[in-house]
Each structure stands twice: as C-alpha cells, then as structure tokens.
VOGU-3710 file (C-alpha; in Angstrom, 3 decimals, decimal comma):
1> marpkdwqpl> 68,707/-24,640/-11,335  67,086/-21,249/-11,836  68,131/-19,348/-14,901  69,754/-15,860/-14,549  67,285/-13,044/-15,155  69,763/-10,262/-15,793  71,947/-10,911/-18,888  73,727/-7,580/-19,063  76,142/-6,713/-20,471  75,546/-9,404/-23,086
11> resdpvpgdp> 71,832/-9,562/-23,713  68,486/-8,182/-22,676  67,142/-11,649/-21,919  68,146/-15,297/-21,646  69,530/-16,421/-25,077  69,208/-20,077/-24,271  65,951/-20,509/-22,412  64,516/-23,852/-21,352  64,141/-26,206/-18,418  66,357/-29,322/-18,788
21> vgvfnqvthm> 64,976/-30,774/-15,540  61,416/-30,418/-16,826  62,421/-32,156/-20,105  64,108/-34,985/-18,212  60,985/-35,390/-16,062  58,909/-35,639/-19,212  61,313/-38,217/-20,616  60,922/-40,300/-17,479  57,147/-40,001/-17,787  57,200/-41,015/-21,491
31> tkiaeylrnq> 59,516/-43,949/-20,755  56,952/-45,344/-18,263  54,126/-44,880/-20,780  56,160/-46,624/-23,479  56,790/-49,588/-21,151  53,145/-49,767/-20,207  52,079/-49,659/-23,909  54,607/-52,379/-24,792  53,268/-54,624/-21,990  49,727/-54,099/-23,060
41> aealtamada> 50,484/-54,687/-26,769  52,214/-58,035/-25,790  49,239/-58,987/-23,682  46,840/-58,302/-26,491  49,016/-60,244/-28,962  49,066/-63,216/-26,593  45,270/-62,999/-26,261  44,876/-62,979/-30,033  47,189/-66,006/-30,412  45,466/-68,025/-27,722
51> dnlkgkyade> 43,911/-71,272/-29,014  41,762/-72,092/-26,032  38,857/-69,913/-27,202  36,489/-71,241/-29,837  33,625/-69,778/-31,804  32,834/-66,657/-33,813  33,332/-64,389/-30,797  36,850/-65,809/-30,339  37,768/-64,947/-33,972  36,414/-61,438/-33,634
61> laensrglgr> 38,107/-60,974/-30,278  41,388/-62,161/-31,746  41,093/-59,890/-34,760  40,261/-56,837/-32,620  43,034/-57,694/-30,158  45,605/-57,803/-33,043  44,302/-54,497/-34,346  44,506/-52,770/-30,986  47,884/-54,375/-30,338  49,219/-52,857/-33,597
71> kldlaedryr> 47,939/-49,425/-32,561  49,654/-49,788/-29,201  52,839/-50,795/-31,012  52,666/-47,614/-33,056  51,974/-45,511/-30,006  54,891/-47,185/-28,105  57,166/-46,469/-31,072  56,132/-42,820/-30,936  56,846/-42,528/-27,235  60,115/-44,415/-27,464
81> evkghlsswa> 61,457/-42,329/-30,367  60,237/-38,991/-29,018  61,553/-39,584/-25,533  64,921/-40,414/-27,117  64,934/-37,129/-29,009  63,859/-35,257/-25,860  66,537/-36,896/-23,740  69,242/-35,888/-26,257  67,785/-32,351/-26,368  67,813/-32,103/-22,565
91> ddledfqkaa> 71,494/-33,033/-22,458  72,406/-30,509/-25,153  70,249/-27,846/-23,510  71,966/-28,364/-20,186  75,362/-27,998/-21,852  74,355/-24,857/-23,772  73,045/-23,247/-20,567  76,175/-24,118/-18,579  78,298/-22,596/-21,347  76,121/-19,480/-21,582
101> dktlddarda> 76,166/-19,040/-17,731  79,976/-19,349/-17,661  80,210/-16,779/-20,467  77,912/-14,440/-18,503  80,103/-14,713/-15,401  83,205/-13,953/-17,495  81,455/-10,963/-19,116  80,386/-9,555/-15,728  83,899/-9,828/-14,369  85,258/-7,953/-17,382
111> qriidahsgk> 82,515/-5,370/-17,142  83,375/-4,716/-13,461  86,956/-4,040/-14,363  85,889/-1,679/-17,189  83,479/0,182/-14,859  86,133/0,479/-12,192  88,606/2,095/-14,593  85,880/4,293/-16,048  85,132/5,541/-12,492  88,801/6,359/-11,864
121> gdkkatgnqk> 89,028/8,210/-15,119  85,957/10,312/-14,398  87,245/11,215/-10,942  90,621/12,357/-12,274  89,003/14,214/-15,157  86,832/16,328/-12,874  89,808/17,235/-10,776  92,070/18,090/-13,659  90,459/19,187/-16,901  93,816/20,126/-18,446
131> gasdeaastd> 95,204/16,665/-18,225  92,034/14,863/-19,342  93,383/13,861/-22,740  96,617/12,540/-21,242  94,673/10,584/-18,657  92,445/9,052/-21,304  95,451/8,089/-23,302  97,068/6,407/-20,289  93,817/4,655/-19,431  93,415/3,268/-22,926
141> vdpalkrake> 96,781/1,475/-22,665  96,145/0,217/-19,153  96,878/-3,570/-19,426  94,015/-4,600/-17,113  91,468/-2,470/-18,903  92,670/-3,638/-22,327  92,470/-7,305/-21,255  88,990/-6,726/-19,764  87,714/-5,218/-23,052  89,126/-8,150/-24,954
151> dltaarrrln> 87,578/-10,567/-22,539  84,164/-8,885/-22,945  84,424/-8,975/-26,723  85,420/-12,651/-26,553  82,503/-13,393/-24,251  80,076/-11,857/-26,742  81,537/-13,993/-29,518  81,286/-17,136/-27,373  77,654/-16,429/-26,490  76,762/-15,803/-30,149
161> ttegdyqera> 78,273/-19,139/-30,962  76,406/-20,893/-28,109  73,122/-19,232/-29,090  73,607/-20,272/-32,746  74,309/-23,866/-31,728  71,293/-23,765/-29,398  68,974/-22,634/-32,217  70,400/-25,223/-34,614  69,982/-28,181/-32,229  66,517/-26,980/-31,211
171> ahyaskirss> 65,415/-26,997/-34,838  67,090/-30,339/-35,338  65,279/-32,134/-32,536  61,997/-30,442/-33,406  62,333/-31,879/-36,896  63,166/-35,310/-35,440  60,093/-35,276/-33,199  57,833/-34,231/-36,091  59,255/-37,094/-38,129  58,677/-39,597/-35,291
181> idddmkdsww> 54,989/-38,700/-34,994  54,418/-38,718/-38,722  53,443/-42,393/-38,865  50,512/-44,590/-39,790  48,727/-43,858/-36,516  45,966/-41,330/-37,115  45,376/-38,658/-34,508  41,857/-37,865/-33,431  40,324/-34,377/-33,880  40,901/-33,909/-30,169
191> ndfkawvada> 44,622/-34,522/-30,566  44,672/-32,167/-33,534  42,906/-29,507/-31,428  45,332/-29,989/-28,575  48,191/-29,463/-30,976  46,567/-26,346/-32,433  46,167/-24,873/-28,887  49,782/-25,667/-28,163  50,938/-23,793/-31,250  48,557/-20,833/-30,624
201> ewlgdiadwa> 50,947/-18,737/-28,455  48,719/-15,742/-29,199  46,036/-17,252/-26,887  48,412/-16,920/-23,967  49,243/-13,346/-25,057  45,589/-12,444/-25,110  45,013/-14,013/-21,674  47,956/-12,066/-20,214  46,728/-8,833/-21,803  43,122/-9,314/-20,655
211> swaatavgvv> 44,271/-10,205/-17,147  46,223/-6,963/-16,741  43,407/-5,032/-18,375  40,886/-6,560/-15,978  43,041/-5,462/-13,066  43,303/-1,925/-14,360  39,583/-1,651/-15,113  38,816/-3,122/-11,695  40,697/-0,203/-10,115  38,813/2,296/-12,225
221> amffpavgvi> 35,499/0,539/-11,275  36,152/1,568/-7,701  35,394/5,163/-8,735  33,125/4,433/-11,673  31,167/1,240/-10,827  29,453/1,251/-14,248  32,721/-0,027/-15,896  32,764/-2,993/-13,567  31,002/-5,052/-16,250  34,017/-4,567/-18,503
231> alaltvvvaa> 36,298/-6,036/-15,833  33,920/-8,952/-15,509  33,887/-9,497/-19,304  37,679/-9,483/-19,415  37,844/-12,004/-16,562  35,453/-14,274/-18,473  37,726/-14,052/-21,536  40,818/-15,012/-19,420  38,908/-17,896/-17,798  37,695/-19,190/-21,221
241> ihitqavtgn> 41,332/-19,186/-22,576  42,767/-20,820/-19,465  40,110/-23,538/-19,493  40,861/-24,223/-23,142  44,571/-24,453/-22,454  44,068/-26,601/-19,353  41,795/-29,182/-20,903  44,265/-29,637/-23,801  47,245/-30,018/-21,480  48,708/-26,689/-22,518
251> gswfdvvmdl> 47,893/-24,798/-19,325  47,593/-25,174/-15,602  44,334/-26,058/-13,828  45,563/-23,822/-11,083  44,910/-20,844/-13,377  41,428/-22,128/-13,977  40,744/-22,364/-10,285  41,964/-18,872/-9,823  39,809/-17,600/-12,642  36,679/-19,313/-11,348
261> galklartgm> 37,455/-17,896/-7,908  37,655/-14,368/-9,373  34,322/-14,886/-11,137  32,756/-16,207/-7,934  33,994/-13,174/-6,045  32,718/-10,810/-8,749  29,328/-12,531/-8,653  29,298/-12,177/-4,843  29,956/-8,483/-5,134  27,304/-7,970/-7,818
271> kaakamkalq> 24,713/-9,842/-5,808  25,572/-7,851/-2,736  25,250/-4,570/-4,620  21,851/-5,603/-6,060  20,614/-6,631/-2,611  21,794/-3,304/-1,166  19,682/-1,414/-3,703  16,626/-3,551/-2,901  17,104/-2,889/0,853  17,432/0,845/0,250
281> nssrktaadl> 14,124/0,892/-1,688  12,485/-1,208/1,047  13,665/1,200/3,741  12,373/4,220/1,802  8,952/2,592/1,315  8,763/1,553/4,947  9,790/5,061/6,141  7,349/6,667/3,751  4,455/4,558/5,180  5,559/5,438/8,733
291> akgqaksqas> 5,734/9,123/7,890  2,311/8,962/6,234  0,774/7,306/9,309  2,387/9,856/11,685  1,396/12,885/9,684  -2,122/11,655/9,256  -2,443/10,928/12,992  -1,126/14,378/13,895  -3,552/16,064/11,572  -6,353/13,908/12,920
301> ranasarkta> -5,615/14,881/16,486  -5,466/18,589/15,531  -8,948/18,639/14,069  -10,517/15,836/16,064  -12,793/18,220/17,990  -14,050/19,987/14,842  -14,698/16,667/13,110  -16,598/15,369/16,145  -18,758/18,499/16,189  -19,377/18,218/12,420
311> akaerkrggt> -20,281/14,575/12,677  -22,705/15,353/15,540  -24,388/18,134/13,502  -24,550/15,795/10,570  -26,515/13,281/12,503  -28,826/15,827/14,265  -32,515/15,500/13,431  -35,555/17,582/14,449  -35,358/21,312/13,887  -32,219/21,052/11,734
321> srksrdrara> -32,533/21,565/8,045  -31,241/19,113/5,469  -28,955/21,907/4,161  -27,342/22,298/7,500  -26,667/18,589/7,815  -25,162/18,587/4,331  -22,859/21,425/5,281  -21,786/19,630/8,384  -21,064/16,394/6,385  -19,088/18,338/3,795
331> krlrmegenr> -17,045/19,942/6,559  -16,256/16,518/8,102  -15,263/15,032/4,783  -13,056/18,029/3,961  -11,168/17,677/7,259  -10,759/13,947/6,748  -9,416/14,652/3,206  -7,008/17,165/4,673  -5,788/14,554/7,108  -5,165/12,054/4,218
341> aagkrasnev> -3,467/14,740/2,220  -1,162/15,523/5,128  -0,189/11,877/5,282  0,358/11,654/1,542  2,549/14,841/1,620  4,654/13,343/4,315  4,987/10,078/2,434  5,961/11,869/-0,770  8,557/13,908/1,084  10,325/10,745/2,265
351> rdtempqita> 10,025/9,082/-1,132  11,344/12,114/-3,036  14,038/13,062/-0,556  17,458/13,479/-2,206  20,003/10,774/-1,474  22,321/11,854/1,339  25,705/13,341/0,591  28,733/11,278/1,620  32,170/12,085/2,929  35,387/10,845/1,427
361> aekasaigdk> 35,783/8,413/4,281  32,280/6,982/3,678  33,066/6,545/0,015  36,358/4,849/0,832  34,565/2,481/3,210  32,417/1,363/0,253  35,548/0,569/-1,824  35,015/3,754/-3,830  31,451/2,796/-4,790  29,682/6,168/-4,435
371> amakqmkdin> 26,193/4,672/-5,035  26,643/1,986/-2,437  27,919/4,460/0,111  24,890/6,668/-0,385  22,498/3,713/-0,178  24,085/2,570/3,059  23,817/6,054/4,536  20,211/6,399/3,384  19,271/3,011/5,046  20,894/4,036/8,306
381> kwrdaypdnr> 19,195/7,437/8,133  15,723/5,935/8,111  16,682/3,367/10,715  17,731/6,203/13,049  14,640/8,254/12,200  12,358/5,365/13,317  14,447/3,427/15,814  11,550/1,271/17,056  10,752/-0,161/13,636  12,036/-3,754/13,218
391> tlasnasqaq> 11,953/-3,687/9,391  14,191/-0,627/9,183  16,570/-2,122/11,769  16,712/-5,426/9,917  17,346/-3,655/6,604  20,272/-1,758/8,108  21,754/-4,914/9,575  21,438/-6,816/6,228  22,890/-3,900/4,355  25,940/-3,869/6,538
401> rhkdavqgaw> 26,479/-7,591/5,876  26,246/-7,031/2,146  28,624/-4,127/2,351  31,061/-6,368/4,253  30,645/-9,020/1,576  31,565/-6,465/-1,120  34,581/-5,341/0,846  35,645/-8,980/1,469  35,224/-9,957/-2,136  37,208/-6,951/-3,312
411> atstildaad> 39,989/-7,475/-0,786  40,302/-11,212/-1,529  40,279/-10,747/-5,314  42,867/-7,942/-5,063  45,131/-10,032/-2,821  44,850/-13,099/-5,118  45,424/-10,970/-8,244  48,521/-9,314/-6,747  49,872/-12,619/-5,472  49,354/-14,268/-8,922
421> kgadaatndg> 51,140/-11,467/-10,721  54,000/-11,017/-8,273  54,579/-14,577/-6,947  57,174/-15,509/-9,649  59,352/-12,540/-8,685  59,092/-13,492/-5,007  59,746/-17,241/-5,505  62,296/-17,090/-8,345  59,807/-18,637/-10,779  58,854/-21,339/-8,224
431> ysrmkdrmta> 55,236/-20,272/-8,481  55,111/-21,047/-12,254  56,813/-24,374/-11,697  54,147/-25,245/-9,077  51,419/-24,356/-11,559  53,093/-26,438/-14,251  52,764/-29,504/-12,007  48,981/-28,998/-12,123  48,878/-29,594/-15,941  46,864/-32,533/-17,252
441> pvgsqw> 44,937/-32,754/-20,492  41,337/-34,119/-20,715  41,001/-37,134/-23,019  43,514/-39,336/-24,736  47,183/-38,343/-24,580  48,388/-40,585/-27,429
//
C-alpha cells in the first residue's frame, strides 16, 4: 500500500517510512536461501561421512567437505536469524504505519472542522467589525470546535508516541541483525565493500545532486555549447556512482542502463558536431578551389588574344631582335601570372569569407547551438553557389543527417531525463519500485 505523501497538519513528511511488503519479500527470499544452504550443508556432511571412497584424495575430499559444510551452516544460521528479525520488524512496521495513517485521518478530520469554523468567523468579522470580539468569544466555546482542537492535539500526541516506538523498535532490530552477523564466519573484502557502499548514503546524495546539475548545465549548453563538457563530466560522475551501487546490490541496474544511454547519446551528439565542422571545412575548401578555377578561367579568356599575340612574337625569328622576343615573353608571363593571381584572390575570398549570420529560427533548429547553425548555413550556401558540384551536395546532405542526429540525441536524452525525474510523481512511486526489482549484486551474497 502506498504511503501518504502529505502529512499536514501533523508533519512535513512521513514519520514512519518503510516498505513492509518489500521486507516480507526479502524474508521470503532469505528463507529460500537458508533452506538451500541447509540442504547443501547436509549433502556435504553426508559426502564427508561416506565410507565408500578410499585413498588420500578421499580423506582430503572429506576434510574439505566438512569445512565447507561448517561454513554453510554458519551462513544458514545467519540467514535464519536475520530473516526472523526482519519478519518481526515487518510486522511491527506494518502496525506502526497503520496506527500513523489512522492518526493522520483523525487529524485531517479535526483540521477540517477547525478550518470550517475559522472561515465562518472570518466572514462574520468582515461584515461586523464591532462584534468581532463577541464572535471570537462565542467561537472559542463552540463545542464542535473545542472538540476538534482537542482531537488534533490528541492526534499529535499519538503520532509522537507511534514515532517514538517506531524509532525504538528499528534500533532494536538493527542491533539484533548486527549481533546475528557477528559470528565466526569471516566476510570477504567484497562483502565489506558492499556494506560500506550501503552505509554511504552521501554517495546517493552526490548522484542526485550531479544528476540535477547535469540537467541544468545541459540546458545552458544549448546557448553556450562550450559548457557541454561540464554536463558530460557530471553524467560520468552519476554513472560511476550508480555502477558502484548496482554491482554491490545497493542500487538498480536500471539506473546504470539509463546513465549509459545518456553517455551514448552525448557521444552521438559530440561526434555529429565534430563531423559537422569537418564537412564545413571541406565545403569551404571545395568552394575555394571552384572559385579559383572559375576566376582563373575568366581572366584567361579576357586576355587570351593578347597572350596569343605575345606568344607568337616570342617565337618569331628572322628580323626580330632578341630584345623584342624577351619583351613578348615577359608580357605573356605577366598575363599568365595575373590569371593565377585572379584565381588565388577568388580562392582567398571564399576561404576568408565571414561565417553567415543566422536567424533565431535557425539557431533554434540547431538546439540553440549557434556554431552548428552557422556551419549548416555555410555548407548550404556553397552548395547553392555551385549546384552542379557533387562534393558540395554530398556535404550538405551529410551535414543535415548529423544535425538530425544531434536533434534526436538531445530530444531523446531530454525525454528520458524528464521521465526519470518525474515518473515517481506520475506512478505514485511505482517507478522506483520497478527499479528496485532490478537490483542484484555482483559476487557472493553471503
């Protein structure tokens, strides 16, 4: 049964939190493990006592079987005792919560009566200021209001008592469980580490803080892409903590999957942005080469006749002095140099052209990434300038796909993040319970 979220007018939050059903489920699980351990211990003991095996290997097998059987006995004792404590705690927890819920219902009934009388008093007071004191006096002695106030006070006392009993029994069973696991069975370093992670509540606090910070920084990165690396670093921190908690059985593997998905989407966006920049540089270079060729060809056509005349004079022999031929050659070379210079100037103009200005709509279409929006517009500009060039057309097509990938990654990560943070409110904590069912430690559990 879901716990009440609003504890007014008694408390700000649930004074007796816990999940009795979850504890009962754990008890059932531990009971099965204890039975399995008992059966295995008996089987090992029977193996050790068997007299149909002879030789040194039989003696060693029997000794090892007895040793492992004793360890299983200790483990079974642990599970049997702890599940007993947990079962008793689940019963008490259920009783405490029922009592607290009943107290809350009584307090709300009393508060509604008090609020109703308060509303009547306010209405009369605004209509008749002169009789306000008389009205207040008559309200104070109203039997229903007086009884409601007494009921509310009694409810607060009952809840304080229930909360105190809850705290006392919780400490009692915690002490019992610690005593049950303080036996001759030595835990491995991995079990010690799992216990440390379970006690390190600050790890979860850091993960929650970093997750919200990553969301906030991700929004800022829409307008200032340079801070996107901060959001990525925060996501890595969250993933590292969730992985640590999951492998030790103190967190859900579902959170790990979500974190890895977020990192995958971030990597997709970063790769797409990098590819977009490379395509923009490629388009600029291709357009510069095309502009160079066009300008050089136009200049060549303009002085083609003069170059032809100079070349003819350069080759002329008989009656033409060497000096005249040298002048003709120099003239031809100068015109050819001018043609090359015209091509170079055109190439430089393309290369050094300022990036295009973008509109608000173009910036929004690039998820707020101003640099990407300009790159996309620049790529399309050179494609349109040279529509017959396949390289420029291909670059524009690839750039659009990368832009779509960035948009898709951003939209998917945003939807998943919003769903993860708001699902509990929409499902009455069912989302968290679903994630809890995906909890399983790596390595030995006993």
